ROSE-4610 file (N, C-alpha, C; in Angstrom, 1 decimal, always signed):
// ROSE-4610
residu = [M/M/M/L/L/L/T/T/T/L/L/L/S/S/S/L/L/L/F/F/F/I/I/I/L/L/L/A/A/A/F/F/F/F/F/F/T/T/T/L/L/L/C/C/C/S/S/S/C/C/C/A/A/A/E/E/E/Q/Q/Q/Y/Y/Y/N/N/N/I/I/I/A/A/A/G/G/G/S/S/S/T/T/T/M/M/M/V/V/V/P/P/P/G/G/G/F/F/F/G/G/G/G/G/G/H/H/H/T/T/T/L/L/L/Y/Y/Y/L/L/L/G/G/G/S/S/S/L/L/L/S/S/S/G/G/G/G/G/G/Q/Q/Q/T/T/T/L/L/L/Q/Q/Q/Y/Y/Y/I/I/I/D/D/D/S/S/S/C/C/C/R/R/R/V/V/V/I/I/I/H/H/H/G/G/G/Q/Q/Q/F/F/F/S/S/S/F/F/F/C/C/C/G/G/G/S/S/S/T/T/T/D/D/D/S/S/S/V/V/V/T/T/T/F/F/F/A/A/A/R/R/R/V/V/V/Y/Y/Y/M/M/M/G/G/G/G/G/G/E/E/E/S/S/S/V/V/V/L/L/L/P/P/P/V/V/V/V/V/V/I/I/I/E/E/E/G/G/G/G/G/G/A/A/A/L/L/L/T/T/T/V/V/V/S/S/S/I/I/I/D/D/D/P/P/P/T/T/T/G/G/G/E/E/E/Y/Y/Y/V/V/V/T/T/T/G/G/G/G/G/G/P/P/P/L/L/L/N/N/N/E/E/E/K/K/K/L/L/L/Y/Y/Y/K/K/K/F/F/F/M/M/M/E/E/E/R/R/R/R/R/R/R/R/R/Q/Q/Q/V/V/V/E/E/E/N/N/N/D/D/D/L/L/L/W/W/W/R/R/R/L/L/L/D/D/D/R/R/R/Q/Q/Q/C/C/C/L/L/L/R/R/R/A/A/A/W/W/W/Q/Q/Q/E/E/E/A/A/A/P/P/P/S/S/S/P/P/P/E/E/E/E/E/E/A/A/A/R/R/R/A/A/A/R/R/R/M/M/M/A/A/A/E/E/E/F/F/F/R/R/R/A/A/A/R/R/R/G/G/G/E/E/E/K/K/K/L/L/L/V/V/V/A/A/A/E/E/E/G/G/G/E/E/E/A/A/A/L/L/L/E/E/E/T/T/T/R/R/R/F/F/F/V/V/V/L/L/L/E/E/E/N/N/N/Q/Q/Q/N/N/N/T/T/T/V/V/V/L/L/L/G/G/G/P/P/P/G/G/G/F/F/F/F/F/F/R/R/R/M/M/M/L/L/L/C/C/C/E/E/E/H/H/H/Y/Y/Y/P/P/P/V/V/V/P/P/P/V/V/V/L/L/L/T/T/T/P/P/P/Q/Q/Q/I/I/I/K/K/K/E/E/E/I/I/I/F/F/F/N/N/N/R/R/R/A/A/A/G/G/G/P/P/P/A/A/A/F/F/F/M/M/M/N/N/N/D/D/D/P/P/P/F/F/F/V/V/V/A/A/A/Y/Y/Y/Y/Y/Y/A/A/A/R/R/R/S/S/S/V/V/V/G/G/G/Y/Y/Y/E/E/E/R/R/R/P/P/P/G/G/G/K/K/K/A/A/A/R/R/R/R/R/R/H/H/H/R/R/R/Q/Q/Q/S/S/S/H/H/H/R/R/R/R/R/R]
num = [1/1/1/2/2/2/3/3/3/4/4/4/5/5/5/6/6/6/7/7/7/8/8/8/9/9/9/10/10/10/11/11/11/12/12/12/13/13/13/14/14/14/15/15/15/16/16/16/17/17/17/18/18/18/19/19/19/20/20/20/21/21/21/22/22/22/23/23/23/24/24/24/25/25/25/26/26/26/27/27/27/28/28/28/29/29/29/30/30/30/31/31/31/32/32/32/33/33/33/34/34/34/35/35/35/36/36/36/37/37/37/38/38/38/39/39/39/40/40/40/41/41/41/42/42/42/43/43/43/44/44/44/45/45/45/46/46/46/47/47/47/48/48/48/49/49/49/50/50/50/51/51/51/52/52/52/53/53/53/54/54/54/55/55/55/56/56/56/57/57/57/58/58/58/59/59/59/60/60/60/61/61/61/62/62/62/63/63/63/64/64/64/65/65/65/66/66/66/67/67/67/68/68/68/69/69/69/70/70/70/71/71/71/72/72/72/73/73/73/74/74/74/75/75/75/76/76/76/77/77/77/78/78/78/79/79/79/80/80/80/81/81/81/82/82/82/83/83/83/84/84/84/85/85/85/86/86/86/87/87/87/88/88/88/89/89/89/90/90/90/91/91/91/92/92/92/93/93/93/94/94/94/95/95/95/96/96/96/97/97/97/98/98/98/99/99/99/100/100/100/101/101/101/102/102/102/103/103/103/104/104/104/105/105/105/106/106/106/107/107/107/108/108/108/109/109/109/110/110/110/111/111/111/112/112/112/113/113/113/114/114/114/115/115/115/116/116/116/117/117/117/118/118/118/119/119/119/120/120/120/121/121/121/122/122/122/123/123/123/124/124/124/125/125/125/126/126/126/127/127/127/128/128/128/129/129/129/130/130/130/131/131/131/132/132/132/133/133/133/134/134/134/135/135/135/136/136/136/137/137/137/138/138/138/139/139/139/140/140/140/141/141/141/142/142/142/143/143/143/144/144/144/145/145/145/146/146/146/147/147/147/148/148/148/149/149/149/150/150/150/151/151/151/152/152/152/153/153/153/154/154/154/155/155/155/156/156/156/157/157/157/158/158/158/159/159/159/160/160/160/161/161/161/162/162/162/163/163/163/164/164/164/165/165/165/166/166/166/167/167/167/168/168/168/169/169/169/170/170/170/171/171/171/172/172/172/173/173/173/174/174/174/175/175/175/176/176/176/177/177/177/178/178/178/179/179/179/180/180/180/181/181/181/182/182/182/183/183/183/184/184/184/185/185/185/186/186/186/187/187/187/188/188/188/189/189/189/190/190/190/191/191/191/192/192/192/193/193/193/194/194/194/195/195/195/196/196/196/197/197/197/198/198/198/199/199/199/200/200/200/201/201/201/202/202/202/203/203/203/204/204/204/205/205/205/206/206/206/207/207/207/208/208/208/209/209/209/210/210/210/211/211/211/212/212/212/213/213/213/214/214/214/215/215/215/216/216/216/217/217/217/218/218/218/219/219/219/220/220/220/221/221/221/222/222/222/223/223/223/224/224/224/225/225/225/226/226/226/227/227/227/228/228/228/229/229/229/230/230/230/231/231/231/232/232/232/233/233/233/234/234/234/235/235/235/236/236/236/237/237/237/238/238/238/239/239/239/240/240/240/241/241/241/242/242/242]
x = [+20.2/+20.7/+20.5/+19.4/+19.2/+20.2/+20.6/+21.6/+22.9/+23.3/+24.6/+24.6/+23.5/+23.5/+23.7/+23.0/+23.1/+24.5/+25.2/+26.6/+27.5/+27.3/+28.2/+28.0/+26.7/+26.4/+27.1/+27.0/+27.6/+29.1/+29.7/+31.1/+31.6/+30.9/+31.4/+31.1/+30.0/+29.7/+30.8/+31.3/+32.3/+33.6/+33.9/+35.1/+35.1/+33.9/+33.9/+34.0/+33.7/+33.8/+35.3/+36.0/+37.4/+38.3/+39.0/+39.9/+41.3/+42.0/+43.4/+44.3/+45.4/+46.4/+47.8/+48.7/+50.1/+51.0/+51.8/+52.7/+54.2/+54.8/+56.2/+57.1/+58.1/+58.9/+60.4/+61.1/+62.6/+63.2/+64.4/+65.1/+66.6/+67.2/+68.7/+69.3/+68.5/+69.0/+69.6/+70.9/+71.5/+70.8/+70.4/+69.8/+68.6/+68.0/+66.7/+67.0/+68.2/+68.5/+68.3/+67.6/+67.4/+66.3/+65.8/+64.8/+63.4/+62.5/+61.1/+60.3/+59.5/+58.6/+57.2/+56.4/+55.0/+54.1/+53.0/+52.0/+50.8/+50.5/+49.6/+48.6/+47.4/+46.4/+45.7/+44.9/+44.3/+42.9/+42.7/+41.4/+40.6/+39.4/+38.6/+39.2/+40.1/+40.6/+41.8/+42.1/+43.2/+44.2/+43.7/+44.5/+45.2/+46.6/+47.3/+47.2/+46.8/+46.7/+47.5/+48.4/+49.3/+48.5/+48.6/+47.9/+48.7/+50.0/+50.9/+52.4/+53.3/+54.7/+55.6/+56.8/+57.8/+59.2/+60.2/+61.6/+62.2/+63.1/+63.8/+65.0/+65.0/+66.0/+66.6/+67.9/+68.6/+67.9/+67.4/+66.8/+65.3/+64.8/+63.4/+62.5/+61.2/+60.2/+58.9/+57.9/+56.5/+55.5/+54.3/+53.1/+52.0/+51.2/+50.0/+48.9/+47.7/+46.5/+45.3/+44.2/+43.0/+42.3/+41.5/+40.9/+39.5/+38.5/+37.2/+36.8/+37.8/+37.6/+39.0/+38.9/+40.1/+40.6/+41.9/+42.5/+43.7/+43.8/+45.0/+45.9/+47.0/+47.9/+49.3/+50.2/+51.6/+52.5/+53.7/+54.7/+55.6/+55.8/+56.5/+57.7/+58.8/+59.9/+60.4/+60.4/+60.8/+59.8/+58.6/+57.6/+57.5/+58.4/+58.4/+57.8/+57.0/+56.4/+57.4/+57.5/+58.4/+57.7/+56.5/+55.8/+54.4/+53.5/+52.1/+51.8/+50.8/+50.4/+48.9/+48.2/+46.8/+46.6/+46.0/+45.7/+44.3/+44.4/+43.2/+43.1/+43.7/+43.6/+44.5/+44.8/+45.7/+47.2/+48.0/+49.5/+50.0/+50.8/+51.4/+52.9/+53.6/+55.1/+55.6/+56.4/+57.0/+58.5/+59.0/+60.4/+60.9/+62.0/+62.6/+64.0/+64.4/+65.8/+66.3/+67.6/+68.1/+67.4/+66.9/+66.3/+64.8/+64.1/+62.7/+62.0/+60.7/+59.9/+58.8/+58.4/+57.4/+56.6/+55.3/+54.4/+53.7/+53.7/+53.0/+52.0/+50.9/+49.8/+48.6/+47.5/+46.2/+46.1/+44.9/+44.7/+44.9/+44.6/+44.8/+46.2/+47.0/+48.4/+49.1/+48.7/+49.2/+49.0/+47.7/+47.4/+48.1/+48.3/+49.0/+50.4/+51.1/+52.5/+52.8/+51.9/+52.1/+52.1/+51.2/+51.1/+52.4/+52.8/+53.9/+55.2/+55.3/+56.5/+56.5/+55.3/+55.3/+55.6/+55.1/+55.4/+56.8/+57.5/+58.9/+59.7/+59.2/+59.9/+59.9/+58.8/+58.7/+59.6/+59.7/+60.6/+62.0/+62.4/+63.7/+64.1/+63.1/+63.3/+63.6/+62.8/+63.1/+64.5/+64.9/+66.2/+67.3/+67.1/+68.1/+68.1/+67.0/+66.9/+67.6/+67.5/+68.1/+69.6/+70.2/+71.6/+72.1/+71.3/+71.6/+71.6/+70.6/+70.5/+71.8/+72.2/+73.4/+74.6/+74.8/+75.9/+75.9/+74.7/+74.5/+74.9/+74.5/+74.8/+76.3/+77.0/+78.4/+79.2/+78.7/+79.4/+79.0/+78.0/+77.6/+78.7/+78.9/+80.1/+79.8/+78.6/+78.3/+77.1/+76.9/+75.7/+74.4/+74.4/+73.2/+72.9/+73.9/+73.7/+73.2/+73.7/+73.3/+71.8/+71.4/+70.0/+69.0/+69.5/+68.7/+68.6/+69.6/+69.6/+68.7/+68.7/+67.9/+66.4/+66.1/+64.7/+64.2/+65.1/+64.7/+64.5/+65.4/+65.3/+64.1/+63.8/+62.6/+61.3/+61.2/+60.0/+59.9/+61.0/+61.0/+60.6/+61.1/+60.8/+59.3/+58.8/+57.3/+56.5/+56.9/+56.1/+56.1/+57.3/+57.4/+56.5/+56.6/+55.8/+54.3/+53.9/+52.5/+52.1/+53.0/+52.7/+52.6/+53.4/+53.3/+52.1/+51.7/+50.4/+49.2/+49.2/+48.1/+48.0/+49.2/+49.2/+48.6/+49.0/+48.4/+46.9/+46.5/+45.1/+44.3/+44.7/+44.0/+43.9/+45.0/+44.9/+43.9/+43.9/+43.0/+41.5/+41.2/+39.9/+39.4/+40.3/+40.0/+39.7/+40.3/+40.2/+39.5/+38.7/+38.0/+37.0/+36.5/+35.6/+36.2/+37.5/+38.2/+39.1/+39.8/+40.7/+41.9/+42.2/+43.4/+43.2/+42.1/+41.9/+42.1/+41.4/+41.6/+43.0/+43.4/+44.7/+45.9/+45.9/+47.0/+46.8/+45.5/+45.3/+45.9/+45.8/+46.5/+48.0/+48.6/+50.0/+50.4/+49.5/+49.7/+49.7/+48.8/+48.6/+49.7/+50.4/+51.4/+52.7/+52.7/+53.8/+53.8/+52.6/+52.4/+52.3/+53.0/+53.1/+51.7/+50.9/+49.5/+48.6/+47.3/+46.3/+46.3/+46.4/+46.4/+45.7/+44.9/+44.1/+44.9/+45.7/+46.5/+45.5/+45.9/+45.1/+44.9/+45.8/+45.7/+44.6/+44.7/+43.7/+42.3/+42.3/+41.0/+40.3/+41.1/+40.6/+40.1/+40.8/+40.3/+39.0/+38.9/+37.6/+36.5/+36.8/+35.7/+35.2/+36.0/+35.7/+35.3/+35.5/+35.3/+33.8/+33.4/+32.0/+31.8/+30.6/+30.2/+31.0/+31.2/+31.8/+33.2/+33.9/+35.3/+35.3/+34.4/+34.3/+33.9/+33.2/+32.7/+33.7/+34.8/+35.9/+36.3/+36.5/+36.9/+38.0/+39.1/+40.3/+40.0/+39.4/+39.1/+38.1/+37.1/+36.2/+36.8/+37.7/+38.5/+39.4/+40.0/+40.9/+40.1/+39.0/+38.1/+37.6/+37.2/+36.8/+38.0/+39.1/+40.3/+40.7/+40.5/+40.9/+39.7/+38.5/+37.3/+36.8/+36.9/+36.5/+35.0/+34.4/+33.0/+32.9/+32.1/+31.9/+31.4/+31.9/+31.5/+30.0/+29.2/+27.7/+27.1/+27.7/+27.2/+27.5/+28.7/+29.1/+28.2/+27.8/+26.9/+25.5/+25.0/+23.7/+23.7/+24.9/+25.0/+25.0/+25.7/+25.7/+24.3/+23.6/+22.3/+21.3/+21.4/+20.5/+20.7/+22.0/+22.3/+21.7/+21.8/+21.3/+19.8/+19.1/+17.6/+17.3]
y = [+215.1/+214.8/+213.3/+212.7/+211.3/+210.5/+210.9/+210.2/+210.2/+211.4/+211.6/+210.7/+210.6/+209.8/+208.3/+207.9/+206.5/+206.2/+207.1/+206.9/+206.8/+207.7/+207.6/+206.3/+205.9/+204.7/+203.5/+203.5/+202.4/+202.4/+203.6/+203.7/+203.1/+203.5/+203.0/+201.5/+201.0/+199.6/+198.8/+199.3/+198.6/+198.6/+199.8/+199.9/+198.9/+198.8/+197.9/+196.4/+196.1/+194.7/+194.4/+195.4/+195.1/+195.2/+194.1/+194.0/+194.3/+195.1/+195.4/+194.2/+194.0/+193.1/+193.7/+193.3/+193.8/+192.5/+192.3/+191.2/+191.7/+191.5/+191.9/+190.7/+190.8/+189.6/+189.9/+188.8/+188.9/+187.6/+187.8/+186.6/+186.7/+185.6/+185.5/+184.9/+184.6/+183.9/+185.0/+184.9/+186.0/+186.2/+185.2/+185.3/+186.1/+186.5/+187.3/+188.8/+189.2/+190.6/+191.4/+192.5/+193.3/+192.8/+191.6/+191.0/+191.5/+191.5/+191.8/+190.6/+190.7/+189.6/+190.0/+189.0/+189.3/+188.5/+189.1/+188.4/+188.1/+186.8/+186.4/+185.4/+185.4/+184.4/+184.0/+183.0/+182.5/+183.2/+183.7/+184.3/+183.3/+183.0/+182.0/+180.6/+180.4/+179.0/+178.6/+179.4/+179.0/+180.1/+181.3/+182.4/+183.1/+183.1/+183.8/+185.3/+185.9/+187.4/+187.9/+188.9/+189.5/+190.6/+190.5/+191.4/+192.6/+192.3/+193.3/+192.9/+193.8/+193.5/+194.4/+194.0/+194.7/+194.2/+195.0/+194.6/+194.2/+193.3/+192.9/+193.8/+194.5/+195.5/+195.2/+194.9/+194.5/+193.4/+192.5/+191.3/+191.5/+192.7/+193.0/+193.3/+192.9/+193.2/+193.2/+193.8/+193.9/+194.1/+193.5/+193.7/+194.3/+195.1/+195.6/+196.0/+195.9/+196.2/+195.8/+195.6/+195.2/+194.0/+193.2/+192.1/+192.0/+191.6/+191.4/+190.0/+189.1/+187.7/+187.0/+186.0/+185.2/+184.6/+184.7/+184.3/+183.4/+182.3/+181.5/+182.0/+182.7/+183.3/+182.7/+183.1/+182.7/+183.8/+183.8/+184.7/+184.1/+185.0/+184.5/+185.4/+184.7/+185.5/+184.9/+185.8/+185.3/+184.3/+184.4/+183.4/+182.1/+181.9/+180.7/+180.9/+180.0/+180.1/+179.9/+180.8/+180.7/+180.0/+180.5/+179.9/+180.3/+179.6/+179.9/+180.8/+181.7/+182.5/+182.7/+182.6/+182.9/+184.3/+185.1/+186.5/+186.5/+186.7/+186.6/+187.9/+189.0/+190.2/+190.3/+191.5/+191.7/+191.6/+191.5/+191.5/+190.0/+189.8/+188.5/+188.7/+187.7/+187.7/+186.5/+186.8/+185.8/+185.7/+184.5/+184.3/+183.3/+183.7/+182.8/+182.6/+181.4/+181.2/+179.9/+179.6/+178.4/+177.1/+177.1/+175.8/+175.7/+176.8/+176.7/+178.0/+178.0/+179.2/+179.0/+180.2/+180.1/+181.4/+181.2/+182.4/+182.2/+183.3/+183.4/+184.5/+184.3/+185.3/+184.8/+184.7/+184.2/+182.7/+182.2/+180.8/+179.9/+180.4/+179.5/+179.3/+180.4/+180.3/+179.4/+179.5/+178.6/+177.2/+176.9/+175.5/+175.0/+175.9/+175.5/+175.2/+176.0/+175.8/+174.8/+174.5/+173.3/+172.0/+172.0/+170.9/+170.8/+172.0/+172.1/+171.6/+171.9/+171.5/+169.9/+169.4/+167.9/+167.2/+167.8/+167.3/+167.4/+168.5/+168.7/+167.6/+167.2/+166.2/+164.9/+164.6/+163.3/+163.4/+164.6/+164.7/+164.6/+165.1/+165.0/+163.6/+162.8/+161.4/+160.6/+161.0/+160.3/+160.6/+161.9/+162.3/+161.5/+161.4/+160.7/+159.2/+158.7/+157.3/+157.0/+157.9/+157.8/+157.8/+158.7/+158.7/+157.4/+156.9/+155.6/+154.5/+154.5/+153.4/+153.4/+154.6/+154.6/+154.1/+154.5/+154.1/+152.5/+152.0/+150.6/+149.8/+150.3/+149.6/+149.6/+150.7/+150.8/+149.9/+149.7/+149.0/+147.5/+147.1/+145.7/+144.8/+143.7/+142.8/+141.9/+141.7/+140.9/+141.4/+141.0/+141.4/+140.9/+139.7/+139.2/+140.1/+140.4/+141.3/+142.7/+143.2/+144.5/+144.4/+143.4/+143.2/+143.1/+142.4/+142.3/+143.6/+144.4/+145.7/+146.7/+146.6/+147.5/+147.2/+145.9/+145.5/+146.1/+146.1/+146.6/+148.2/+148.8/+150.3/+150.7/+149.8/+150.1/+150.0/+149.0/+148.9/+150.1/+150.5/+151.7/+153.0/+153.1/+154.2/+154.3/+153.1/+153.1/+153.4/+153.0/+153.3/+154.8/+155.5/+156.9/+157.7/+157.2/+157.8/+157.7/+156.6/+156.4/+157.3/+157.4/+158.3/+159.7/+160.2/+161.5/+161.8/+160.8/+161.0/+161.0/+160.2/+160.1/+161.5/+162.1/+163.4/+164.4/+164.4/+165.4/+165.2/+164.0/+163.7/+164.2/+163.8/+164.2/+165.7/+166.4/+167.9/+168.5/+168.0/+168.5/+168.3/+167.1/+166.7/+167.4/+167.6/+168.2/+169.7/+170.3/+171.7/+172.0/+171.1/+171.2/+172.4/+172.8/+173.9/+175.3/+175.3/+176.6/+176.7/+177.8/+178.0/+177.1/+176.5/+175.7/+174.4/+173.8/+172.5/+172.7/+173.5/+173.7/+174.3/+175.2/+175.9/+174.9/+174.0/+173.0/+171.9/+171.6/+170.7/+171.1/+172.4/+172.9/+172.7/+173.0/+172.8/+171.3/+170.4/+169.0/+168.6/+169.2/+168.9/+169.5/+170.5/+171.1/+170.2/+169.1/+168.2/+167.5/+167.5/+166.7/+167.7/+167.4/+168.3/+168.5/+167.4/+167.5/+166.9/+167.2/+166.6/+165.1/+164.5/+163.0/+162.6/+161.5/+161.0/+159.9/+160.3/+159.4/+158.8/+157.6/+157.1/+158.0/+158.9/+159.8/+160.9/+161.4/+162.4/+161.8/+160.6/+159.9/+159.7/+159.4/+159.2/+160.6/+161.6/+163.0/+163.3/+163.1/+163.3/+162.5/+161.2/+160.3/+160.7/+161.3/+161.6/+163.0/+163.9/+165.3/+165.7/+166.8/+167.2/+168.2/+168.6/+169.5/+170.8/+171.4/+172.7/+172.6/+171.6/+171.4/+171.1/+170.2/+169.8/+170.9/+171.9/+173.0/+174.2/+174.1/+175.1/+175.1/+176.3/+176.5/+175.6/+175.6/+174.8/+173.3/+172.9/+171.5/+171.0/+171.8/+171.4/+171.2/+172.2/+172.1/+170.9/+170.6/+169.4/+168.1/+168.0/+166.8/+166.6/+167.7/+167.6/+167.1/+167.7/+167.4/+165.9/+165.3/+163.8/+162.9/+163.5/+162.7/+162.0/+162.6/+162.0/+162.0/+160.9/+160.8/+160.1/+160.5/+159.8/+158.4/+157.4/+156.0/+155.8/+156.4/+156.2/+156.9/+158.1/+158.8/+158.0/+157.4/+156.7/+155.5/+154.8/+153.6/+154.0/+155.1/+155.6/+156.0/+156.6/+157.0/+155.8/+154.7/+153.5/+152.8/+152.8/+152.2/+152.9/+154.3/+155.0/+154.8/+154.5/+154.2/+152.8/+151.9/+150.5/+150.5/+151.4/+151.5/+152.1]
z = [+39.6/+41.0/+41.2/+40.8/+41.0/+40.2/+39.0/+38.2/+38.9/+39.4/+40.1/+41.3/+42.1/+43.3/+43.0/+41.9/+41.5/+41.0/+40.3/+39.9/+41.1/+42.0/+43.2/+44.0/+44.1/+44.8/+44.1/+42.8/+42.0/+42.1/+42.1/+42.3/+43.6/+44.7/+46.0/+46.1/+45.5/+45.5/+44.8/+43.6/+42.9/+43.7/+44.3/+45.1/+46.3/+46.9/+48.1/+47.7/+46.5/+46.0/+45.7/+45.2/+44.8/+46.1/+46.3/+47.5/+47.1/+47.9/+47.6/+48.0/+47.2/+47.6/+47.4/+48.2/+48.2/+48.3/+47.3/+47.3/+47.4/+48.5/+48.7/+48.5/+47.6/+47.3/+47.5/+47.8/+47.9/+47.3/+46.7/+46.2/+46.4/+46.7/+46.8/+45.6/+44.6/+43.3/+42.4/+42.1/+41.3/+39.9/+39.3/+38.0/+37.9/+39.0/+39.0/+38.9/+39.3/+39.4/+38.1/+38.1/+36.9/+36.0/+36.2/+35.3/+35.7/+34.7/+35.0/+35.3/+36.4/+36.7/+36.4/+36.0/+35.7/+36.6/+37.0/+37.8/+36.8/+36.5/+35.5/+36.0/+35.4/+35.6/+34.3/+34.3/+33.1/+32.9/+31.7/+31.4/+30.5/+31.0/+30.3/+30.4/+31.3/+31.5/+30.6/+29.5/+28.6/+28.3/+28.3/+27.8/+29.0/+29.0/+30.0/+29.9/+31.0/+31.1/+32.2/+31.9/+32.9/+33.6/+34.9/+35.8/+36.2/+36.4/+36.9/+36.6/+36.7/+36.4/+37.3/+37.5/+38.3/+38.0/+38.3/+38.1/+39.5/+39.4/+40.6/+40.8/+41.9/+42.2/+43.5/+43.5/+44.8/+45.5/+44.8/+45.4/+45.8/+45.6/+46.0/+44.9/+45.0/+44.0/+44.7/+44.0/+44.6/+43.6/+43.9/+43.0/+43.9/+43.4/+44.1/+43.2/+43.7/+42.8/+43.6/+42.8/+43.4/+42.6/+43.3/+42.7/+43.2/+42.4/+42.9/+43.2/+43.1/+43.5/+43.8/+44.5/+44.8/+43.5/+43.2/+41.9/+42.1/+41.4/+41.4/+40.3/+40.7/+39.7/+39.8/+38.9/+39.0/+38.7/+39.2/+38.9/+37.8/+36.7/+35.5/+35.3/+34.7/+34.3/+32.9/+31.9/+30.6/+30.0/+30.4/+29.9/+30.6/+31.6/+32.4/+33.8/+34.2/+35.5/+36.6/+37.6/+38.7/+39.9/+40.3/+41.4/+41.4/+42.0/+42.1/+43.3/+43.2/+44.3/+44.2/+45.3/+45.4/+45.8/+44.9/+45.2/+46.0/+47.3/+48.1/+49.0/+48.5/+49.3/+50.4/+50.9/+52.0/+51.6/+52.6/+52.4/+52.2/+51.2/+50.9/+50.8/+51.2/+51.1/+50.3/+49.3/+48.4/+48.7/+48.8/+49.0/+48.0/+47.2/+46.2/+46.6/+46.9/+47.2/+46.6/+46.6/+45.9/+46.3/+47.5/+48.0/+47.7/+47.2/+46.9/+46.9/+46.7/+46.7/+47.7/+48.3/+49.4/+49.3/+49.6/+49.7/+51.1/+51.8/+53.1/+53.1/+53.9/+53.9/+53.3/+54.0/+53.5/+53.7/+54.1/+54.4/+53.2/+52.0/+50.8/+50.4/+50.5/+50.3/+51.3/+52.6/+53.6/+53.3/+52.9/+52.5/+51.3/+50.3/+49.0/+49.3/+50.1/+50.3/+51.3/+52.2/+53.1/+52.2/+51.2/+50.3/+49.4/+48.9/+48.0/+48.7/+50.0/+50.8/+50.9/+51.2/+51.3/+49.9/+48.9/+47.5/+47.2/+47.6/+47.4/+48.1/+49.3/+50.1/+49.3/+48.7/+47.9/+46.7/+46.0/+44.9/+45.3/+46.5/+47.0/+47.3/+47.9/+48.2/+46.9/+45.8/+44.5/+44.0/+44.1/+43.6/+44.4/+45.7/+46.5/+46.2/+45.9/+45.6/+44.2/+43.3/+42.0/+42.2/+43.1/+43.3/+44.0/+44.9/+45.6/+44.6/+43.7/+42.7/+41.8/+41.4/+40.5/+41.3/+42.5/+43.3/+43.6/+43.8/+44.1/+42.8/+41.7/+40.4/+40.2/+40.5/+40.2/+41.2/+42.4/+43.5/+43.5/+42.7/+42.8/+42.4/+43.2/+42.9/+41.6/+41.2/+40.0/+39.3/+38.0/+37.3/+38.0/+38.6/+39.3/+40.5/+41.2/+42.4/+41.9/+40.8/+40.3/+39.9/+39.3/+38.9/+40.1/+41.1/+42.3/+43.0/+43.1/+43.7/+42.9/+41.6/+40.7/+40.9/+41.1/+41.3/+42.6/+43.6/+44.9/+44.8/+44.1/+44.0/+43.1/+42.1/+41.3/+42.1/+43.0/+43.8/+44.8/+45.3/+46.2/+45.5/+44.2/+43.4/+43.0/+42.6/+42.3/+43.5/+44.7/+45.9/+46.1/+45.9/+46.1/+45.1/+43.8/+42.8/+43.1/+43.5/+43.9/+45.1/+46.0/+47.2/+46.7/+45.8/+45.3/+44.5/+43.7/+42.9/+43.8/+44.9/+45.8/+46.5/+46.9/+47.5/+46.7/+45.4/+44.4/+44.2/+44.0/+43.8/+45.0/+46.2/+47.4/+47.5/+47.2/+47.3/+46.3/+45.1/+44.1/+44.5/+45.0/+45.3/+46.6/+47.6/+48.8/+48.6/+47.5/+47.3/+46.0/+45.5/+44.2/+44.1/+45.3/+45.3/+45.6/+45.6/+45.7/+44.5/+44.4/+43.2/+43.3/+44.4/+44.6/+43.7/+43.7/+43.0/+41.5/+40.8/+39.4/+39.1/+40.0/+39.7/+39.7/+40.7/+40.7/+39.7/+39.4/+38.3/+37.0/+36.7/+35.5/+35.5/+36.7/+36.8/+36.6/+37.1/+36.9/+35.4/+34.7/+33.2/+32.4/+32.9/+32.1/+32.0/+32.7/+32.5/+31.2/+30.6/+29.3/+28.1/+27.0/+25.9/+25.2/+25.3/+24.8/+25.8/+25.8/+26.8/+26.7/+27.8/+27.9/+29.1/+29.0/+30.1/+30.8/+31.8/+32.6/+33.6/+34.2/+35.3/+36.4/+36.8/+37.8/+37.5/+36.2/+35.8/+35.7/+35.2/+35.1/+36.5/+37.5/+38.8/+39.4/+39.1/+39.5/+38.9/+37.6/+36.9/+37.4/+37.6/+38.1/+39.5/+40.3/+41.7/+41.9/+41.0/+41.2/+41.0/+41.6/+41.5/+40.3/+40.1/+39.0/+39.0/+40.1/+40.1/+39.6/+39.9/+39.4/+37.9/+37.5/+36.1/+35.2/+35.7/+34.9/+34.9/+35.6/+35.5/+34.1/+33.5/+32.1/+31.6/+32.4/+31.9/+32.1/+33.2/+33.4/+32.3/+32.0/+31.0/+29.6/+29.3/+28.0/+28.0/+29.1/+29.1/+29.0/+29.7/+29.6/+28.2/+27.5/+26.1/+25.2/+25.5/+24.6/+24.7/+25.8/+25.9/+25.7/+25.4/+25.2/+26.4/+27.5/+28.8/+28.9/+29.4/+29.8/+31.1/+32.0/+33.3/+33.0/+33.8/+33.6/+33.4/+34.3/+34.3/+33.0/+32.7/+31.5/+30.3/+30.2/+29.0/+28.8/+29.9/+29.8/+29.3/+29.9/+29.4/+27.9/+27.5/+26.1/+25.2/+25.6/+24.8/+24.8/+25.9/+26.0/+25.1/+25.1/+24.2/+22.7/+22.4/+21.0/+20.6/+21.5/+21.2/+21.0/+21.7/+21.5/+20.1]
């Protein structure tokens, strides 16, 4: 009887820790119809693990299940990431249309997609600047005028790139103690075919705290690029000189 009581207690304890989530999605993109979508997250920081799957039928799809912790996940189709979503329990809504992807529901998703929208605006500004640059080059009355116009557009482009990188860096550091910081950091690193220590990534590492640096993927990436904090590197060199 004692064993049974302990089992029942443990069962209900586990059930109370696991929180239910429901993700209702819709898409107006024709290419999604009939395809299978997967909800996946990283296991151990590097290995992709699928949590759930569903088919898109008449533009509708849904995921449901339980989680014992807040998880930074992504929706995949054909092995390609479609959009990020934070599984934080409760009801979430995903919308995929030709102009972009959105997730609503839960404070972390709201924060993530407010940032993603601002980042998308910067990317759109860069795209428009590229079109303007091409038109200005074609319409320039002389090579000298074309070079002058290109220099102006280059300066504007560099300013926009710097604005976008500052936005990304600030988001990672402001959210380094939640799943948003490490989760978006991985998305940032996926732009590179191999791990590389860019000035932006180095700044993030230099300013981030221990919790962020001990995240499995972040720790793996830091090791891969041979990163050491400035103070730690100096102490290491001093100990070798002794």
